[in-house]
C-alpha positions as CSV (number, residue, x, y, z in Angstrom):
1,M,-165.4,-125.7,-150.8
2,I,-167.0,-122.3,-150.3
3,K,-170.3,-122.5,-148.5
4,D,-171.3,-118.7,-148.6
5,K,-173.7,-118.3,-151.5
6,N,-172.7,-114.7,-152.1
7,L,-169.0,-115.5,-152.3
8,L,-169.8,-118.5,-154.6
9,N,-171.8,-116.3,-156.9
10,E,-169.0,-113.6,-156.8
11,K,-166.4,-116.2,-157.8
12,K,-168.6,-117.6,-160.5
13,Q,-169.2,-114.1,-161.9
14,R,-165.5,-113.5,-161.9
15,L,-165.0,-116.6,-164.0
16,I,-167.7,-115.5,-166.4
17,D,-166.1,-112.1,-166.7
18,Q,-162.7,-113.7,-167.5
19,L,-164.3,-115.9,-170.1
20,K,-165.8,-112.9,-171.7
21,K,-162.3,-111.2,-171.8
22,E,-161.0,-114.4,-173.5
23,H,-163.8,-114.1,-176.1
24,A,-165.1,-117.6,-175.2
25,F,-168.6,-116.5,-176.0
26,W,-167.8,-115.2,-179.5
27,S,-171.0,-116.5,-181.0
28,Y,-173.3,-115.0,-178.3
29,S,-174.4,-111.5,-177.4
30,L,-172.3,-110.7,-174.3
31,E,-175.3,-109.2,-172.6
32,S,-177.0,-112.6,-172.9
33,V,-174.2,-114.4,-171.1
34,S,-174.9,-114.2,-167.3
35,L,-174.7,-116.3,-164.2
36,E,-178.5,-116.8,-164.4
37,H,-178.3,-118.2,-167.9
38,M,-175.3,-120.5,-167.4
39,N,-175.5,-123.8,-165.5
40,D,-172.6,-125.0,-163.4
41,D,-171.6,-127.7,-165.9
42,Q,-171.3,-125.2,-168.6
43,L,-169.2,-122.8,-166.4
44,I,-166.9,-125.7,-165.5
45,A,-166.5,-126.8,-169.1
46,Y,-165.9,-123.3,-170.5
47,T,-163.4,-122.6,-167.7
48,M,-161.5,-125.8,-168.3
49,R,-161.4,-125.1,-172.0
50,Y,-160.6,-121.4,-172.2
51,L,-158.9,-120.3,-169.0
52,D,-155.7,-121.0,-167.2
53,L,-154.6,-123.2,-164.3
54,A,-155.3,-120.5,-161.7
55,E,-158.9,-120.2,-162.7
56,I,-159.3,-124.0,-163.0
57,K,-158.0,-124.2,-159.5
58,D,-160.7,-121.8,-158.4
59,L,-163.3,-124.3,-159.7
60,F,-162.2,-126.7,-157.0
61,S,-163.0,-124.1,-154.3
62,I,-166.5,-123.6,-155.9
63,F,-167.5,-127.1,-156.9
64,S,-166.9,-130.6,-155.7
65,Y,-164.3,-132.8,-157.3
66,G,-167.1,-135.1,-158.5
67,K,-169.1,-132.4,-160.1
68,I,-166.0,-131.1,-162.0
69,K,-165.1,-134.5,-163.1
70,R,-168.6,-135.3,-164.3
71,A,-168.8,-132.0,-166.3
72,W,-165.5,-132.7,-167.8
73,K,-166.5,-136.3,-168.8
74,N,-169.9,-135.2,-170.2
75,L,-168.9,-132.0,-172.0
76,L,-165.2,-132.1,-172.9
77,V,-164.2,-135.7,-173.3
78,P,-166.8,-136.4,-176.0
79,E,-165.0,-133.9,-178.3
80,G,-162.4,-136.6,-178.9
81,E,-159.4,-135.6,-181.0
82,Y,-160.3,-131.9,-181.1
83,L,-159.5,-131.6,-177.4
84,Y,-157.3,-134.7,-177.0
85,T,-154.2,-133.0,-175.7
86,L,-156.1,-130.8,-173.2
87,N,-158.2,-133.8,-172.0
88,R,-155.1,-135.9,-171.7
89,F,-153.6,-133.2,-169.4
90,F,-156.8,-133.0,-167.3
91,A,-156.9,-136.8,-167.0
92,W,-153.3,-136.9,-165.7
93,Y,-153.1,-133.7,-163.7
94,Y,-156.5,-133.2,-162.1
95,F,-158.0,-136.7,-162.2
96,K,-154.8,-138.7,-161.5
97,A,-155.2,-141.2,-164.3
98,K,-152.1,-143.5,-164.3
99,N,-152.5,-144.0,-168.1
100,P,-154.3,-141.0,-169.5
101,D,-154.5,-142.3,-173.0
102,A,-156.2,-145.5,-172.1
103,Y,-158.5,-143.7,-169.6
104,L,-159.6,-141.2,-172.3
105,K,-160.1,-144.0,-174.8
106,S,-162.4,-145.9,-172.3
107,L,-164.4,-142.7,-171.5
108,Q,-164.9,-142.0,-175.2
109,T,-165.9,-145.6,-175.9
110,R,-168.4,-145.5,-173.1
111,H,-169.8,-142.2,-174.4
112,L,-170.2,-143.6,-177.9
113,N,-171.8,-146.8,-176.6
114,S,-174.3,-144.7,-174.6
115,L,-175.2,-142.8,-177.8
116,L,-175.7,-146.1,-179.8
117,Q,-178.1,-147.3,-177.2
118,L,-180.4,-144.3,-177.7
């Protein structure tokens, strides 16, 4: 992981710029999308959702494995069937799930149970 704060911010800004090129922020004014207004979990989720493997690989040089996995579990996995194929790939490729289907099902069930407890 990169420790230099300037280099970290530069890499994060590069990801934001690429997300803007991909029109990931179609419902926002592009001027309002900035490093200061986006938290790390959002940046991770948007990158995993809209960008390619090279940019996702960059996430692992910016953030810890645990932080990336937590953001994925909290922001992308709850979308269920809508992102099922993408999440199945992430579970297998990045998070080494031996049975991605069962793993996703258990994560989604835990998420739903946590919502029911509110």
